[in-house]
ZALUM-841338 format. One record per residue: x, y, z of N, C-alpha, C, CB in turn; residue number from 1; residue in one letter; chain. Coordinates in pm, 1 decimal. Glycine has a CB too. Layout:
N
(pt (X Y Z) (X Y Z) (X Y Z) (X Y Z) NUM 'a' 'A')
...
# end
This chain:
77
(pt (-493.9 2286.1 45.8) (-443.5 2169.9 -23.9) (-530.8 2049.0 7.5) (-297.4 2142.9 14.2) 1 'm' 'A')
(pt (-553.7 1961.0 -92.5) (-637.0 1844.1 -72.2) (-560.3 1730.2 -6.8) (-694.9 1798.4 -203.6) 2 'g' 'A')
(pt (-636.2 1626.7 27.3) (-575.5 1512.1 94.6) (-504.4 1418.2 -1.6) (-680.5 1435.8 170.7) 3 's' 'A')
(pt (-522.8 1439.3 -131.8) (-460.3 1350.5 -228.9) (-545.5 1228.4 -260.2) (-325.9 1306.5 -178.6) 4 'g' 'A')
(pt (-652.0 1209.6 -184.2) (-741.6 1096.8 -207.4) (-856.7 1141.6 -295.8) (-794.4 1039.1 -73.8) 5 'r' 'A')
(pt (-900.8 1053.6 -388.0) (-1012.9 1093.7 -473.1) (-1141.4 1103.6 -392.0) (-1031.0 994.3 -588.9) 6 'p' 'A')
(pt (-1227.3 1194.2 -432.6) (-1358.8 1204.7 -370.3) (-1442.6 1087.0 -416.8) (-1428.1 1340.4 -405.2) 7 'k' 'A')
(pt (-1551.8 1063.6 -350.5) (-1636.5 947.9 -380.5) (-1683.8 947.2 -525.6) (-1756.6 945.9 -287.6) 8 'a' 'A')
(pt (-1703.7 1062.6 -584.6) (-1754.3 1068.5 -722.1) (-1643.8 1082.1 -826.7) (-1849.9 1183.9 -735.9) 9 'd' 'A')
(pt (-1517.3 1075.8 -784.6) (-1404.8 1086.2 -877.5) (-1338.7 950.1 -895.8) (-1301.9 1189.4 -827.1) 10 'e' 'A')
(pt (-1295.3 919.6 -1016.7) (-1223.8 792.9 -1036.0) (-1086.9 798.8 -969.4) (-1208.7 760.8 -1186.6) 11 'p' 'A')
(pt (-1038.1 684.1 -929.2) (-904.9 677.5 -868.6) (-799.6 708.5 -973.9) (-879.4 538.1 -805.2) 12 'a' 'A')
(pt (-688.9 763.8 -930.2) (-578.5 793.0 -1021.6) (-518.5 662.2 -1071.9) (-470.0 880.0 -951.9) 13 'a' 'A')
(pt (-465.0 665.3 -1193.6) (-402.4 546.0 -1249.4) (-277.3 512.5 -1169.3) (-367.9 566.3 -1399.1) 14 'f' 'A')
(pt (-256.0 385.0 -1136.7) (-139.4 345.9 -1055.0) (-10.2 339.3 -1136.8) (-164.8 210.2 -989.3) 15 'p' 'A')
(pt (43.4 455.7 -1173.0) (161.6 459.1 -1258.3) (282.0 392.4 -1194.8) (195.5 600.9 -1292.8) 16 'w' 'A')
(pt (300.3 409.5 -1064.1) (416.2 347.4 -998.4) (412.8 196.4 -1014.8) (420.0 384.0 -848.9) 17 'd' 'A')
(pt (296.1 136.1 -993.6) (283.5 -8.7 -1007.4) (300.2 -51.5 -1152.8) (148.1 -55.8 -953.9) 18 'e' 'A')
(pt (241.8 24.5 -1244.5) (252.3 -9.1 -1386.7) (397.9 -4.7 -1433.1) (166.7 87.2 -1471.2) 19 'a' 'A')
(pt (469.8 98.2 -1391.2) (610.7 108.7 -1430.0) (694.9 0.4 -1363.3) (665.6 247.1 -1393.9) 20 'm' 'A')
(pt (661.8 -34.8 -1238.5) (736.0 -141.3 -1170.5) (721.2 -273.0 -1245.2) (687.6 -156.9 -1025.3) 21 'a' 'A')
(pt (600.5 -303.3 -1290.6) (578.6 -426.9 -1366.7) (644.7 -416.8 -1503.5) (427.4 -455.8 -1382.4) 22 'v' 'A')
(pt (623.6 -305.6 -1572.3) (678.1 -289.5 -1707.1) (829.3 -294.9 -1712.3) (632.0 -160.4 -1765.1) 23 'g' 'A')
(pt (893.8 -221.1 -1622.0) (1040.1 -215.1 -1624.0) (1103.6 -328.9 -1543.8) (1087.4 -81.0 -1569.2) 24 'f' 'A')
(pt (1047.0 -360.8 -1427.1) (1108.5 -458.7 -1338.7) (1076.8 -602.6 -1373.7) (1066.4 -432.7 -1200.0) 25 'g' 'A')
(pt (949.4 -632.8 -1396.6) (908.5 -771.1 -1422.5) (922.0 -805.5 -1570.1) (764.2 -793.8 -1376.5) 26 'v' 'A')
(pt (864.5 -722.0 -1656.0) (867.3 -749.4 -1800.3) (997.9 -706.3 -1866.2) (751.6 -679.5 -1868.0) 27 'l' 'A')
(pt (1074.0 -623.7 -1796.7) (1202.9 -574.1 -1846.4) (1189.5 -501.7 -1981.2) (1301.3 -690.1 -1859.9) 28 'r' 'A')
(pt (1082.3 -423.8 -1992.5) (1060.8 -344.7 -2113.4) (1155.0 -225.0 -2113.7) (913.6 -298.1 -2123.5) 29 'l' 'A')
(pt (1194.1 -183.2 -2232.1) (1269.7 -58.5 -2242.7) (1170.5 55.6 -2220.1) (1342.8 -45.6 -2383.2) 30 's' 'A')
(pt (1218.9 172.8 -2179.1) (1127.1 285.9 -2164.7) (1050.5 313.1 -2293.9) (1203.7 411.0 -2122.5) 31 'p' 'A')
(pt (1118.3 302.1 -2407.2) (1051.6 325.7 -2535.5) (936.2 227.3 -2556.3) (1152.6 314.1 -2651.3) 32 'e' 'A')
(pt (959.7 99.5 -2530.1) (854.9 -1.8 -2548.6) (739.6 20.3 -2451.0) (913.0 -143.3 -2530.2) 33 'a' 'A')
(pt (773.6 54.3 -2325.6) (669.0 77.7 -2225.7) (578.1 192.5 -2267.3) (731.3 107.1 -2089.0) 34 'f' 'A')
(pt (637.3 305.6 -2305.1) (556.4 423.8 -2335.0) (486.1 414.2 -2469.8) (643.1 547.3 -2332.1) 35 'w' 'A')
(pt (525.1 319.5 -2555.5) (455.0 299.0 -2682.3) (333.1 207.8 -2667.4) (550.3 240.5 -2785.1) 36 'k' 'A')
(pt (320.6 140.5 -2552.5) (208.4 49.7 -2532.5) (77.0 126.4 -2531.5) (225.3 -28.7 -2402.0) 37 'm' 'A')
(pt (-24.7 63.6 -2585.8) (-158.0 122.7 -2579.8) (-217.6 95.2 -2442.5) (-249.8 66.5 -2692.6) 38 't' 'A')
(pt (-317.7 171.1 -2401.7) (-383.2 141.4 -2274.0) (-437.0 -2.0 -2267.3) (-497.0 239.6 -2250.5) 39 'p' 'A')
(pt (-486.7 -52.8 -2378.0) (-538.0 -190.3 -2379.5) (-424.9 -290.9 -2357.1) (-609.3 -219.8 -2513.1) 40 'r' 'A')
(pt (-310.7 -269.0 -2421.1) (-195.7 -358.2 -2401.8) (-147.1 -353.0 -2256.6) (-80.5 -319.9 -2498.1) 41 'e' 'A')
(pt (-137.5 -233.7 -2202.7) (-92.9 -217.5 -2065.4) (-190.2 -284.9 -1969.2) (-77.8 -69.0 -2031.1) 42 'l' 'A')
(pt (-317.4 -268.8 -1992.0) (-418.3 -332.3 -1908.3) (-406.8 -484.2 -1914.5) (-558.3 -288.2 -1951.0) 43 's' 'A')
(pt (-383.7 -536.6 -2033.6) (-368.7 -681.1 -2048.4) (-248.3 -735.1 -1974.8) (-358.7 -717.1 -2193.4) 44 'g' 'A')
(pt (-141.8 -658.1 -1970.8) (-20.2 -700.0 -1900.6) (-40.2 -691.4 -1749.1) (100.3 -613.1 -1943.8) 45 'v' 'A')
(pt (-108.3 -588.4 -1704.3) (-126.2 -569.3 -1560.4) (-228.8 -663.3 -1499.9) (-166.5 -427.9 -1532.6) 46 'l' 'A')
(pt (-318.7 -715.8 -1580.4) (-420.3 -807.1 -1527.7) (-429.2 -930.7 -1616.7) (-558.4 -736.6 -1518.1) 47 's' 'A')
(pt (-323.0 -1011.6 -1616.1) (-325.8 -1129.7 -1703.3) (-430.4 -1229.6 -1656.8) (-188.1 -1196.7 -1707.5) 48 'p' 'A')
(pt (-488.2 -1294.8 -1752.4) (-584.3 -1399.0 -1720.0) (-578.7 -1502.9 -1829.7) (-728.1 -1341.6 -1703.8) 49 'r' 'A')
(pt (-600.5 -1624.6 -1792.0) (-598.3 -1733.1 -1889.2) (-729.1 -1732.0 -1966.4) (-575.9 -1870.3 -1820.1) 50 'r' 'A')
(pt (-719.9 -1769.0 -2091.0) (-839.9 -1780.9 -2171.8) (-920.2 -1899.6 -2121.7) (-805.3 -1796.3 -2322.3) 51 'q' 'A')
(pt (-1050.3 -1887.3 -2126.7) (-1136.4 -1997.1 -2082.7) (-1104.5 -2121.5 -2164.4) (-1286.7 -1959.5 -2096.2) 52 'a' 'A')
(pt (-1081.2 -2230.1 -2095.7) (-1054.6 -2355.9 -2163.1) (-911.5 -2372.9 -2210.3) (-1144.7 -2369.3 -2277.9) 53 'g' 'A')
(pt (-827.5 -2272.9 -2190.7) (-688.6 -2285.1 -2235.1) (-613.4 -2376.6 -2139.3) (-619.9 -2145.6 -2243.4) 54 'a' 'A')
(pt (-549.0 -2474.5 -2193.9) (-474.7 -2569.9 -2111.9) (-325.6 -2553.1 -2137.1) (-519.0 -2715.4 -2141.8) 55 'a' 'A')
(pt (-247.3 -2600.0 -2044.1) (-102.3 -2599.0 -2062.0) (-66.9 -2692.6 -2177.2) (-28.8 -2641.5 -1930.5) 56 'a' 'A')
(pt (40.0 -2662.8 -2249.7) (76.4 -2751.2 -2360.4) (120.2 -2888.1 -2309.5) (188.0 -2688.4 -2444.3) 57 'p' 'A')
(pt (101.1 -2987.7 -2393.0) (149.1 -3122.4 -2359.4) (301.5 -3122.3 -2364.2) (90.1 -3230.0 -2457.4) 58 's' 'A')
(pt (362.6 -3229.0 -2316.1) (508.7 -3239.4 -2320.6) (558.0 -3231.8 -2464.0) (556.2 -3370.2 -2255.0) 59 'a' 'A')
(pt (488.7 -3300.1 -2554.5) (527.6 -3297.5 -2696.1) (516.3 -3156.5 -2752.0) (440.3 -3394.2 -2778.3) 60 't' 'A')
(pt (407.1 -3088.6 -2719.2) (389.4 -2951.0 -2765.8) (494.3 -2858.1 -2709.1) (252.0 -2900.4 -2729.2) 61 'g' 'A')
(pt (527.0 -2876.6 -2581.0) (628.8 -2792.9 -2517.3) (765.7 -2814.4 -2582.0) (636.2 -2822.8 -2366.6) 62 'l' 'A')
(pt (802.6 -2940.3 -2605.8) (932.3 -2967.3 -2669.4) (936.3 -2911.2 -2811.5) (960.6 -3118.9 -2671.7) 63 'f' 'A')
(pt (824.2 -2917.1 -2881.8) (817.4 -2857.0 -3015.0) (841.5 -2707.1 -3010.0) (682.4 -2885.4 -3079.1) 64 'g' 'A')
(pt (781.7 -2639.6 -2912.6) (803.6 -2495.4 -2896.4) (948.6 -2465.7 -2860.1) (709.8 -2438.6 -2788.7) 65 'l' 'A')
(pt (1006.5 -2550.1 -2775.1) (1145.6 -2529.5 -2734.9) (1240.1 -2545.1 -2853.9) (1184.2 -2627.9 -2623.7) 66 'm' 'A')
(pt (1208.6 -2635.7 -2944.7) (1291.3 -2650.2 -3065.3) (1274.4 -2530.3 -3157.9) (1255.2 -2779.7 -3140.1) 67 'r' 'A')
(pt (1151.6 -2481.3 -3169.8) (1125.7 -2367.6 -3259.4) (1180.4 -2237.2 -3204.2) (976.7 -2353.3 -3284.3) 68 'r' 'A')
(pt (1179.8 -2222.1 -3072.4) (1220.1 -2097.1 -3009.4) (1321.9 -2123.9 -2898.0) (1097.0 -2022.9 -2953.3) 69 'f' 'A')
(pt (1443.2 -2163.3 -2933.8) (1543.3 -2195.3 -2831.2) (1585.5 -2070.9 -2752.4) (1666.3 -2260.0 -2896.0) 70 'p' 'A')
(pt (1624.2 -2094.0 -2628.4) (1670.1 -1984.2 -2542.6) (1812.1 -1941.3 -2576.4) (1662.3 -2024.9 -2396.3) 71 'd' 'A')
(pt (1887.9 -2029.2 -2638.1) (2027.0 -1997.1 -2671.3) (2049.5 -2012.6 -2821.1) (2124.8 -2087.5 -2592.4) 72 'i' 'A')
(pt (2152.4 -1946.8 -2868.7) (2191.2 -1961.3 -3008.5) (2275.2 -2087.6 -3020.4) (2269.7 -1835.5 -3060.1) 73 'd' 'A')
(pt (2222.2 -2191.3 -3079.6) (2290.4 -2319.3 -3085.1) (2408.5 -2318.3 -3180.7) (2193.9 -2427.0 -3124.9) 74 'r' 'A')
(pt (2426.9 -2213.0 -3260.8) (2538.9 -2208.6 -3353.4) (2661.3 -2141.5 -3291.2) (2498.4 -2135.8 -3480.4) 75 'q' 'A')
(pt (2645.5 -2088.7 -3169.2) (2760.4 -2027.5 -3101.6) (2847.5 -2137.8 -3043.7) (2714.5 -1928.7 -2989.6) 76 's' 'A')
(pt (2979.6 -2118.1 -3039.8) (3069.1 -2220.2 -2982.3) (3050.4 -2234.7 -2833.1) (3214.0 -2186.3 -3011.6) 77 'p' 'A')
# end
């Protein structure tokens, strides 16, 4: 039986435990949504990075987004 570690000329195994922990625990994806992700989508989620030159929205921009995408249904009593 092998040691479970990759040899120097073999690529490391994909970290499925970590990927599932982020997908289910942090992102709260359903199993269906997680397993439908493409490798590129999964890679983007696991290694987020800001676009060069991307800045945080201004207060006005943030309030505009909050009006367009409210966290609660304002028509509920």
